N, C-alpha and C positions, 0 to 999 in steps of 0.2 A: 545217347544221348546226354548231363547232365550236370550242371553246373553247383551242385549240392550234393550229392549222392557221392559215399568215400568210395562205397563199395557194392558190389548187385548178386543176385542168386548167379547159382550153377548154370543158367539157362539163357543168360546175357552178357555183353559185354561195355562195359564201361569206357565210352570212347570220350577224349576231351580233345580241345584245340581246333583244327579243321576235321569240317565234317567229311568234305569231297575226299580228299587226302585218306583219311581212315576207313569210307567206308570201301573205296575202290581197293583200298590191303585188304580187307576184311573180307571181302568177293574173292581175289586170288588165293585165300585160302580154301583148303579142302572142306569138304562138309554138304549139307544140305541145302543151304541158301541160306539166307538173312530174312529175319521176319519183322514186320514192325504194325505197328498199330497206331490211335490216336489220330488225330489232326495235324499238329504242327509240325512234328518229323518226318509222315510221309510226303509231304507239303514241302518242305525242305529238300529230300530229295528225288522227289521230281524234278524239281527246279533244276537241279542237278543234273539231270539226266541218268541217273543211278538205278532207278527202278526199270526192272527189263519186265519184270510177272505183277500183274496187280491180283490180287483175290478177292472179292467182293462177297462179303455175309452180309445178309438183307433181313433184318428180324421182322415180323408179323406185327409191329408196335410201331407207331406215330407217335413221336414226342412233343413235336409242336413247338420245340425251341433247342438252343442248344447250339455247336458251332457247323459248318458245312462243308463238306469233305472239298478240300482242292479248291476252295472257296479264292480266285484271287490268282490264279495260275497265270501265270504268263504267255503263256503260249497252248495253245493245242496241243494233244499228245492222241497219236491215233491208234486205237487197240485192235485187237482182231479177239473175238470168243474163241477159246481152247477147250474149256469145260463148262458142264452146269450141272447142277444135280439139286432136287428138291427131296424136302424132307416133310416127313408126316405131318409135323409140327406147323408146319406152313411157313418154315424158317428155307430161305434158299441161299446158295452158296454159289459164283459162275468165276471160273478164271477167265483173266484174260491178259493177252502177253501185247509187249510193244512192237508195233511195227516193225520189223526190219531186225528184231532181236533174234538172239541166237534160239533154236528148238526149245519149246516151251519144258522144263521140267515138272510144269503143270498136268502136261498131258501125259509124262510119265507114270506121275503119282495117282493113287487112286482114287481121286474124288469121287469116284461112280459107285463107293461103298458108303452106305448111310451111316450117321454116326450117332450111334441109339444112343452112345451115354448123356448125347445131349438133348435128345426127344425125351428122355428118362426124366432130365435136368428139369425142362418144359414142363411134363406134366405136372413133377410134383410141385412146381411155384405153382400152375394154377389150382391144382389144388389146395396149394397154402391162401391163394388170393380168395378162393369163392368160398373158403370154409368149410372144406371137406374135410 
């Protein structure tokens, strides 16, 4: 969704107009699913009941400020845990499925495979921060 962009990269879809209708159409198309991040768009999609699965990635760092994920959600959404993985960097990821939704694609995906490229990047960042 954008009010200002004219075009997007190859792995994105520019959506204008009715968010609900546009996302429902995208969900009907073949592919590996739709992925989103941030705070505002996931909140709007959750309010419309358009998110079937959630994947939360938690970094081992507290910022102490910034937006809160799903703050102000108008009703509770019950989720069930379908996968979880902890990385050597301390980062962890869990897949959640909305109660009553179709069988989880997250269960079928390989969330149990360590994300070595991410772990490598974290080590490099820590080295940079420590001046090593």
